[in-house]
C-alpha positions in Angstrom: -143.7 -87.3 188.4 -146.4 -87.5 185.8 -147.6 -90.7 184.2 -146.7 -89.7 180.6 -143.6 -91.8 180.4 -141.0 -91.0 177.8 -140.5 -94.6 176.8 -144.3 -95.3 176.5 -145.4 -92.3 174.5 -143.7 -93.3 171.2 -146.1 -96.2 171.1 -148.9 -93.7 170.2 -147.1 -92.4 167.2 -145.4 -95.5 165.9 -145.7 -96.0 162.1 -148.9 -97.8 161.0 -149.2 -100.8 158.7 -148.8 -99.5 155.1 -152.4 -100.5 154.4 -153.8 -98.7 157.5 -155.9 -95.6 156.9 -157.7 -92.9 158.8 -159.6 -95.5 161.0 -156.4 -96.7 162.5 -155.2 -93.2 163.2 -158.5 -92.5 164.9 -158.3 -95.6 167.0 -154.7 -95.0 168.0 -155.3 -91.4 169.1 -158.7 -92.2 170.7 -157.0 -95.0 172.8 -154.2 -92.6 173.9 -156.6 -89.8 174.8 -159.0 -92.1 176.7 -156.0 -93.8 178.4 -154.6 -90.5 179.5 -151.3 -90.9 177.7 -152.3 -87.7 175.8 -153.5 -85.3 178.4 -156.3 -82.7 178.3 -155.4 -79.5 176.4 -152.1 -81.0 175.1 -151.2 -79.9 171.6 -150.9 -82.6 169.1 -148.0 -82.6 166.5 -148.7 -80.8 163.3 -150.5 -82.5 160.5 -147.2 -82.9 158.6 -145.5 -84.3 161.7 -148.3 -86.7 162.4 -148.3 -87.9 158.8 -144.6 -88.5 159.0 -144.7 -90.3 162.3 -147.7 -92.6 161.3 -146.3 -93.1 157.8 -149.5 -91.9 156.1 -150.6 -89.0 154.0 -151.6 -85.6 155.4 -155.0 -86.2 153.8 -155.4 -89.3 156.0 -154.4 -87.4 159.1 -156.8 -84.5 158.3 -159.6 -87.0 157.8 -158.8 -88.6 161.2 -158.7 -85.2 163.0 -162.1 -84.3 161.5 -163.6 -87.5 163.0 -161.9 -86.8 166.4 -163.3 -83.3 166.4 -166.8 -84.7 165.8 -166.3 -87.0 168.8 -165.2 -83.9 170.9 -161.8 -85.6 171.5 -159.9 -82.9 169.7 -160.4 -79.2 169.1 -158.7 -77.0 166.5 -157.7 -73.5 167.2 -156.8 -71.0 164.4 -154.3 -68.2 164.3 -151.1 -67.7 166.2 -150.5 -70.5 168.7 -153.2 -72.6 167.0 -153.3 -76.3 166.1 -155.1 -79.4 167.3 -155.5 -79.9 171.1 -156.7 -82.8 173.1 -160.1 -82.7 174.8 -160.0 -85.5 177.3 -163.5 -87.0 177.9 -165.1 -86.6 181.3 -164.4 -89.5 183.7 -167.0 -92.2 183.9 -167.7 -92.8 187.5 -170.8 -94.9 187.3 -169.1 -98.3 187.9 -172.4 -100.1 188.7 -174.0 -99.1 185.4 -170.9 -100.2 183.5 -170.8 -103.5 185.3 -174.4 -104.1 184.5 -173.6 -104.1 180.8 -171.0 -106.9 181.2 -171.8 -110.5 181.6 -169.6 -112.6 183.8 -168.3 -114.8 180.9 -167.5 -111.6 178.9 -165.7 -110.1 181.9 -163.7 -113.2 182.6 -162.8 -113.8 178.9 -161.6 -110.2 178.5 -159.7 -110.3 181.7 -158.0 -113.6 180.7 -156.9 -112.1 177.4 -155.6 -109.0 179.2 -153.7 -111.2 181.8 -152.0 -113.1 178.9 -150.9 -109.8 177.3 -149.7 -108.2 180.5 -148.0 -111.4 181.6 -146.2 -111.8 178.3 -145.0 -108.1 178.5 -143.7 -108.7 182.1 -141.8 -111.8 181.0 -140.2 -110.0 178.1 -139.4 -107.0 180.2 -137.5 -109.2 182.6 -135.3 -110.4 179.7 -134.7 -106.9 178.2 -134.8 -104.3 181.0 -131.7 -102.4 181.9 -131.2 -100.3 185.0 -132.8 -97.2 183.5 -135.8 -99.2 182.5 -136.2 -100.5 186.1 -136.0 -96.9 187.4 -138.7 -95.7 185.1 -141.0 -98.6 186.2 -140.4 -97.7 189.8 -141.1 -94.0 189.2 -144.4 -94.8 187.7 -145.4 -96.9 190.7 -144.2 -94.2 193.1 -146.5 -91.6 191.4 -149.6 -91.7 193.6 -151.2 -88.6 192.1 -154.4 -89.0 190.2 -156.9 -91.9 190.3 -155.9 -95.5 190.9 -156.9 -96.7 187.5 -154.6 -94.3 185.8 -151.6 -95.3 188.0 -152.3 -99.0 187.3 -152.6 -98.5 183.5 -149.5 -96.3 183.5 -147.5 -99.0 185.4 -148.5 -101.8 183.0 -148.0 -99.7 179.9 -144.5 -98.9 181.1 -143.7 -102.6 181.6 -145.0 -103.2 178.1 -142.8 -100.4 176.7 -139.8 -101.9 178.5 -140.7 -105.3 176.9 -139.7 -103.5 173.6 -142.8 -104.9 171.8 -144.8 -102.3 170.0 -147.6 -104.8 169.4 -147.9 -105.8 173.1 -147.8 -102.1 174.1 -150.6 -101.3 171.7 -152.6 -104.3 173.1 -152.0 -103.0 176.6 -153.4 -99.6 175.6 -156.4 -101.3 174.0 -157.2 -103.4 177.0 -156.6 -100.6 179.5 -159.1 -98.5 177.6 -161.6 -101.3 177.4 -161.4 -102.6 180.9 -158.9 -100.6 183.0 -161.2 -98.0 184.6 -163.5 -100.8 185.8 -160.8 -103.4 186.7 -158.8 -101.0 188.7 -161.6 -99.0 190.3 -160.8 -97.9 193.9 -164.4 -98.5 195.0 -164.3 -102.2 194.5 -164.3 -104.5 197.5 -160.9 -104.5 199.0 -160.8 -107.8 201.0 -160.6 -106.0 204.4 -157.8 -103.8 203.2 -155.6 -106.7 202.2 -155.4 -105.6 198.6 -152.3 -103.5 198.0 -151.5 -102.8 194.3 -148.2 -101.1 195.1 -147.0 -104.2 197.0 -147.9 -106.3 193.9 -146.1 -103.8 191.7 -143.0 -103.9 193.8 -142.9 -107.7 193.6 -143.3 -107.6 189.8 -140.7 -105.0 189.4 -138.2 -106.9 191.6 -138.8 -110.0 189.4 -138.1 -107.9 186.3 -135.0 -106.4 187.8 -133.8 -109.9 188.7 -134.3 -111.1 185.2 -136.8 -113.8 186.3 -139.3 -113.7 183.5 -141.4 -116.6 184.6 -141.9 -115.1 188.1 -142.7 -111.6 186.6 -145.3 -113.2 184.3 -146.9 -115.2 187.1 -147.0 -112.3 189.6 -148.6 -110.1 186.9 -151.2 -112.6 186.1 -151.9 -113.1 189.8 -152.2 -109.3 190.3 -154.8 -109.1 187.5 -156.7 -112.2 188.8 -157.1 -110.6 192.2 -158.6 -107.5 190.6 -160.9 -109.6 188.5 -162.1 -111.6 191.6 -162.9 -108.3 193.3 -164.9 -107.2 190.2 -166.7 -110.5 190.0 -167.7 -110.2 193.7 -169.2 -106.8 193.1 -170.9 -108.0 190.0 -172.6 -110.9 191.9 -173.6 -108.5 194.7 -175.3 -106.2 192.2 -177.2 -109.2 190.6 -178.5 -110.2 194.0 -179.8 -106.7 194.9 
């Protein structure tokens, strides 16, 4: 099953603040494309539909699409079957160079903020999830197609969607875009094979299903902390080289 979850996708097109303009539309769609929630070659809704879903004018949507075309994130095709289509950016595989641009304090601070967001989402999900929600979370974790970072980000976004907090879901997308590819990289040190993200996910999902919000939050924070420690270990190794 794909990682474009029915319950998570509405976060992309949720109405904007009445005072938001093209910059917010650009950021929302850029995050979704970079995250993978909107997939390569996928057709976006029409300008009229986007304007209605975001709660902005068509002029604002048109301005945002122009900017996205300039960034090569969207292409517009004319004629029959035309419209605006996603152009997903090429994957960034140079983990070492990306790490080199991060200081340890910045890395830890960003990760701490992310753990707080993801932990809060897990706690709320445990309070609000029904049986169908649990099934969707389990299906995301069971999907092993594609890279690890996309599976991880899809899992945590689904949990945020189940939490029924649009703000937390948008924060999840933002942090996943900013840190996710690095944080969940499969080439990080794996502690002798002891690191099993699916085992962590199963434990988190079980806590959500049991309605134990405190446990779901703690397990989520621990899960992220383990990934951060792996990242810090690699960062220190690179500094010593």
